[in-house]
N, C-alpha and C positions, 0 to 999 in steps of 0.2 A: 338560171342556166337550165339547159333541158340536158337531162345523161343518155337519153334513150338512142343517141344518136343518126336521129333526124326520122327515126320510125316509129307508128304508134305503139305506144307500153299499153298492153291490154293485161287485167287479172292473173291471167294464167301465165304469163310471161314472167312475171316475179315471183319471186321464192323467199321467204320467212330466210334471215339471216339464223344458222344455228339448227334450224329444223331437218333432220335427217330427214335422206332419201331412199325410203323404204322400195323395197319390190313388188308386184302388182299381187293382187290378192290369188288368184291363180295359181301363179309361179309360186306365191311361198308357199300354200296350200298342197303342190306336189309335191316342193323338192320336201318338205315337213313328212309327207305320207313316203317318200323316197327314201327318207333318208332313217324312217322306222322300220321302213321295211330287212331296210340292209343290216341297221344295229341289232333289229330285231331276230333275222337268221343268225350274224355273229352270236348275239347271247344262247340261241338254241342252239348251235355246235356244243357250245359249252358246258348249255344245261345237258345236252348228249351224254356227250365224256364222262363228266357229274353222275349222271342216272347211270350209264352202265357201266361205272367200275364201281359201284356199291354192289351189294349182296341182294338187293332185292328191289332190280331199277324199276318196277312195275308201278311199285306203289308211290316213287316220288318222279318218275315220267311227266304225268301231266301237273302237278304243282310245279315246277323247274317251265315246262312249258308254258306256261301260264306266266310265270314271271316273266320270263325271255317277250313274250310278246308287250307285256306291260312296259316292260325296262324302254326296248323299239318306242311303243308310241309318246310313252316321254320324253325320249330324245329329240321327239318327232315334234313335238312342243314346243320343246323350247329353241328347238333350228327356227319354227314358224315367227317365233318370236324377238331372235336375232335376228333375222331378214329383213323383219318387218318395222323394228328399234322400235317397237312397242310390244305392250301385250295384247298379242293377235287371235284372240279370241274367236274370232269370225273365221282366219286361216288353218284355229287348230282343230274346229268345228267339220272343214270341209274337209280336211287331212282325215280326220277319224270317220268321214263315212266314205273317204273313197279307201282306207285298208276296211272299213268294216264292209265293202261291198266285195275286197279283191276275197278277205274271209269269208265271205257267203260262197262265192264263185268257185271257191277248191275246194271247201265241204260239199259242196256239191256233189263233187265226181271222186268223193272220197268213200273206199267201202262201209264205213263207219258212220256215217253221216247221222242215220239212225240210231246208233246207240245212246249219243245223250240227248239227255231233256229238253224242252226248249227253254225253261227258266235255265238252264246252265247256258244252255246260248245267247239267251240276251244275258246275262250276267256278265259275261265276254267281252259282246259289246259293248254293253253301257260300263264296263272296267277301260273299253280299250277311249272310248271319249272322256272319260274321268281321268283316264294317262295323258292325253293330249293338251288336258284342261290347264292341271296342275303342273304338266311342263310347260306350257304359255306363260301362265303365273306366277314361276318361278323363276323364270329369265326376261322377267318385266324389268326396262328399266328402272333405276333406282333416282329419286328424286336427289337433287345435289344440293344441297344447303350448305349458304359463305356462312363459316364459322365451324363447321359439325365435324372441322377434319382433328390427324392429331393435331399438329401442329398449330393450329388455331386456339388449341383447347391451353397447350402449354406456352402460347405468349401471354393469354391471358392472367397465367400461374401465376 
């Protein structure tokens, strides 16, 4: 008996059962970049509060701001994988490129743009990509194997 209701069923009309429907590549990437920027700004505000409440804020301002940047990028990678329902390395790479482009555009308009060496800038951008990839890897869906739960182990014992 034909279950298609009289109309032709193509391959694209059928979906696997149990397969999660993730968002598209660009939507996932831009969402990850937006979450990364927002969470990075929140972490930057907390880092500024901690730095300027210390006795020498200049010595810890840069490390805390870099940590805030990487915490934001890590959160962006996690959001990319959660939205895609898989390990979203491509989406995280695109989001990292978007955030690196934003960092480059903002840094050009800063008066201290030429203060830091090129190697330090490249390390910051490479760290953003690495944090995105780490976040995407950490948020990957786990494989559920039957018989690996606590209840199954108790039944066997």
